[in-house]
C-alpha positions as CSV (number, residue, x, y, z in Angstrom):
1,M,0.0,0.0,0.0
2,N,1.3,3.4,-0.9
3,L,2.1,6.1,1.7
4,S,2.0,9.9,1.2
5,V,4.0,12.3,3.4
6,V,2.7,15.8,3.8
7,I,4.7,18.7,5.4
8,I,3.6,22.3,6.0
9,T,6.4,24.9,5.9
10,Y,7.1,28.6,6.3
11,N,10.7,29.8,6.1
12,E,12.1,26.4,7.1
13,E,15.4,26.4,5.4
14,K,17.3,25.3,8.5
15,N,14.9,22.3,9.1
16,I,13.3,21.0,5.9
17,E,16.1,19.0,4.3
18,R,16.6,16.9,7.5
19,C,12.9,16.2,7.6
20,L,12.8,15.3,3.9
21,K,15.8,12.9,4.2
22,S,14.2,11.1,7.0
23,V,11.1,10.0,5.0
24,L,12.7,9.2,1.6
25,D,12.9,5.5,2.3
26,I,9.2,5.1,3.2
27,A,7.4,7.8,1.1
28,D,5.8,7.1,-2.3
29,E,4.8,10.7,-2.5
30,I,6.0,13.9,-0.7
31,V,3.8,16.9,-0.7
32,V,5.1,20.3,0.8
33,V,2.5,22.9,1.4
34,D,4.3,26.2,1.9
35,S,2.9,29.4,3.3
36,L,4.8,31.7,0.9
37,S,8.3,31.4,2.3
38,T,10.8,34.1,1.6
39,D,13.9,32.0,2.4
40,A,15.5,29.0,0.6
41,T,12.8,26.5,1.6
42,E,11.5,26.1,-2.0
43,D,15.1,25.8,-3.4
44,I,15.9,23.0,-1.0
45,C,12.7,21.1,-1.7
46,S,13.4,21.3,-5.5
47,K,16.5,19.0,-4.9
48,Y,14.1,16.2,-3.9
49,N,11.1,14.5,-5.6
50,V,8.6,16.8,-3.9
51,R,5.3,18.3,-5.1
52,F,5.6,21.9,-3.8
53,I,2.3,23.8,-3.3
54,S,2.2,27.5,-2.4
55,Q,-0.7,28.3,-0.1
56,A,-1.2,31.4,2.0
57,F,-1.4,30.4,5.7
58,L,-5.0,29.4,6.6
59,G,-4.4,28.6,10.3
60,Y,-2.6,25.6,11.8
61,I,-5.5,23.3,11.6
62,E,-6.9,24.5,8.3
63,Q,-3.4,24.4,6.7
64,K,-2.7,20.9,7.8
65,N,-6.1,19.6,6.6
66,F,-5.5,21.4,3.2
67,A,-2.3,19.5,3.1
68,L,-4.0,16.2,3.8
69,Q,-6.4,16.9,0.8
70,Q,-3.5,17.2,-1.6
71,S,-2.5,13.5,-0.9
72,S,-2.9,11.0,-3.7
73,N,-3.1,8.1,-1.2
74,N,-5.4,7.3,1.7
75,Y,-2.6,6.7,4.2
76,V,-0.8,9.8,5.0
77,L,2.1,10.7,7.4
78,S,1.7,14.4,8.4
79,L,4.7,16.2,9.7
80,D,6.0,19.6,10.5
81,A,9.2,20.7,8.9
82,D,11.1,20.8,12.2
83,E,10.4,17.1,12.8
84,E,12.4,14.1,11.8
85,L,11.7,10.3,11.9
86,S,14.1,8.4,14.1
87,V,15.7,5.3,12.4
88,E,13.6,3.1,14.7
89,L,10.4,5.0,13.7
90,S,11.1,4.7,10.0
91,K,11.6,1.0,10.4
92,S,8.3,0.7,12.3
93,I,6.4,2.6,9.7
94,R,8.0,0.6,6.9
95,S,6.9,-2.6,8.6
96,A,3.3,-1.4,9.0
97,K,3.3,-0.3,5.3
98,Q,4.6,-3.8,4.2
99,N,1.6,-5.2,6.1
100,D,-0.8,-2.9,4.2
101,F,-1.4,-0.8,7.3
102,P,-3.7,-3.0,9.4
103,F,-4.8,-0.1,11.6
104,D,-6.6,3.1,10.8
105,A,-4.0,5.3,12.5
106,Y,-0.7,5.1,14.2
107,S,0.6,7.1,17.2
108,M,4.1,7.8,18.3
109,N,6.0,9.6,21.1
110,R,7.5,12.9,20.1
111,C,10.9,13.8,21.7
112,S,11.7,17.5,21.6
113,S,15.0,19.2,21.8
114,F,15.7,22.3,23.9
115,C,18.8,24.3,23.0
116,G,20.5,21.1,21.7
117,K,19.4,18.8,24.5
118,W,16.8,16.0,24.1
119,I,14.1,16.4,26.8
120,K,12.9,13.0,28.2
121,H,10.6,14.0,31.1
122,G,8.0,16.6,32.2
123,S,5.2,17.9,30.1
124,W,7.3,17.5,26.9
125,Y,7.7,13.8,27.0
126,P,6.2,11.4,26.1
127,D,4.4,13.8,23.8
128,K,2.1,11.2,22.2
129,K,0.9,12.1,18.8
130,I,-1.1,10.5,16.0
131,R,0.7,11.4,12.8
132,L,0.0,8.5,10.4
133,L,-3.6,8.0,9.4
134,N,-6.1,6.8,6.9
135,I,-7.5,10.2,5.9
136,T,-10.9,8.7,5.1
137,K,-11.2,8.0,8.9
138,G,-9.7,11.2,10.4
139,K,-8.5,14.7,10.1
140,W,-6.8,17.5,12.0
141,G,-8.9,19.2,14.7
142,G,-8.3,20.7,18.2
143,T,-7.9,24.4,19.0
144,N,-5.3,26.6,17.2
145,P,-2.3,26.5,17.7
146,H,-2.7,23.1,19.6
147,D,-3.8,21.0,16.7
148,K,-4.3,17.3,16.9
149,I,-5.5,14.5,14.7
150,E,-9.0,13.4,15.5
151,M,-10.2,9.9,14.3
152,Q,-13.8,8.8,13.7
153,S,-15.5,6.7,16.5
154,G,-14.5,3.1,16.2
155,S,-11.2,3.7,14.4
156,S,-8.4,1.4,15.3
157,I,-5.1,3.1,16.5
158,H,-1.8,1.4,17.1
159,H,1.1,2.9,19.1
160,L,4.6,2.6,17.5
161,K,7.3,2.2,20.0
162,A,9.8,4.7,18.5
163,D,10.4,8.4,18.7
164,L,9.5,11.3,16.4
165,F,12.3,13.8,16.8
166,H,11.2,17.5,17.2
167,Y,13.8,20.2,16.8
168,S,11.7,22.7,18.7
169,Y,13.9,25.5,20.1
170,Y,17.5,26.5,19.3
171,S,17.7,29.4,21.9
172,L,15.8,30.9,24.9
173,E,14.9,33.8,22.7
174,E,12.9,31.5,20.4
175,V,11.0,30.1,23.4
176,I,10.0,33.6,24.5
177,T,9.0,34.7,21.0
178,Q,7.0,31.5,20.4
179,N,5.2,31.8,23.7
180,N,4.1,35.3,22.9
181,K,2.8,34.3,19.4
182,F,1.1,31.1,20.7
183,T,-0.6,32.7,23.7
184,T,-2.1,35.3,21.4
185,I,-3.5,32.6,19.1
186,Q,-4.8,30.6,22.1
187,A,-6.5,33.5,23.7
188,K,-8.3,34.5,20.5
189,A,-9.4,30.9,20.0
190,M,-10.7,30.7,23.6
191,F,-12.4,34.0,23.2
192,E,-14.1,33.0,20.0
193,G,-15.2,29.8,21.6
194,G,-17.0,31.6,24.4
195,K,-14.5,30.7,27.1
196,R,-14.2,33.0,30.1
197,A,-11.4,33.6,32.6
198,T,-11.1,35.0,36.1
199,Y,-8.1,36.5,38.0
200,L,-7.9,33.2,39.8
201,N,-6.9,31.6,36.6
202,L,-3.8,33.8,36.5
203,I,-2.7,32.2,39.8
204,V,-4.1,28.6,40.0
205,N,-3.6,27.4,36.4
206,P,0.1,28.4,36.1
207,F,0.9,27.0,39.5
208,T,-0.8,23.7,38.6
209,A,0.9,23.6,35.2
210,F,4.4,24.0,36.9
211,V,3.8,21.4,39.6
212,N,2.4,18.9,37.1
213,G,5.3,19.2,34.7
214,F,8.2,19.7,37.1
215,I,7.1,17.3,39.9
216,F,4.5,14.9,38.9
217,K,5.8,14.3,35.4
218,R,9.4,14.4,36.7
219,G,10.7,17.3,34.8
220,F,13.3,17.8,37.6
221,L,15.2,14.9,36.0
222,D,16.1,17.1,33.1
223,G,17.8,19.5,35.5
224,V,18.0,23.2,34.8
225,D,16.4,22.7,31.4
226,G,13.4,20.9,33.0
227,F,13.0,23.7,35.4
228,F,13.0,26.3,32.6
229,I,10.6,24.3,30.6
230,A,8.1,23.9,33.5
231,S,8.4,27.6,34.2
232,S,7.9,28.4,30.6
233,V,4.7,26.3,30.4
234,A,3.5,28.0,33.6
235,Y,4.2,31.5,32.2
236,Q,2.5,30.6,28.9
237,T,-0.5,29.5,30.9
238,M,-0.6,32.8,32.8
239,V,-0.2,35.0,29.7
240,K,-2.8,33.0,27.8
241,Y,-5.4,33.8,30.5
242,A,-4.3,37.4,30.9
243,K,-4.8,37.9,27.1
244,L,-8.2,36.3,27.3
245,L,-9.2,38.7,30.2
246,H,-8.0,41.6,28.1
247,L,-10.0,40.5,25.2
248,R,-13.1,40.2,27.3
249,R,-12.5,43.7,28.8
250,K,-12.3,45.2,25.4
């Protein structure tokens, strides 16, 4: 059974080639949906057997569903440009493919890097994701920017015991910039969904997020990086609710 790989991009010249190389052995088709990049993303893709589609950004969920619709095959592996299949994950997917994909969808753990270090605990790991699916049985859903694949009721899902590598942040500055961007998107989505917030959310929710990630999910085992990540998640939680309160006040 054939497999399509779809990837969304925007100015991903530092990541896209690594992502493409990791899927060459398993993909029968590679589709890149690009949000009008201004860097070398398209030039890099042109070196590979890639169908490159330019599409102004529609929103995370909408853009990824648009990418799924460009696939020529029912089974699709959906990736971000800053992700890479581990050798073990590539082997697991190849095995499932050789058996004609007996399940409707496949999940995997995503292992993210933080300033060059792989994070193995806390709220970042295991970051279980469905990324391989029969697109007649599921699609992208969730709330922007925290999209997720949602399968129809009764769909069979199998967990692959191998990691999807995620090259998330190269510097502390990137974390801060991304937090500001994502909290704005989150607050807007919550506001449009009719969600309300109180000043208590500014205290309780961040504290709960920190304790959950650093203590209960053992983020402390990642040392200083684990502490920073737990603090960052707590800060992001606080800012998200602060922006929602501001939107309500306006």
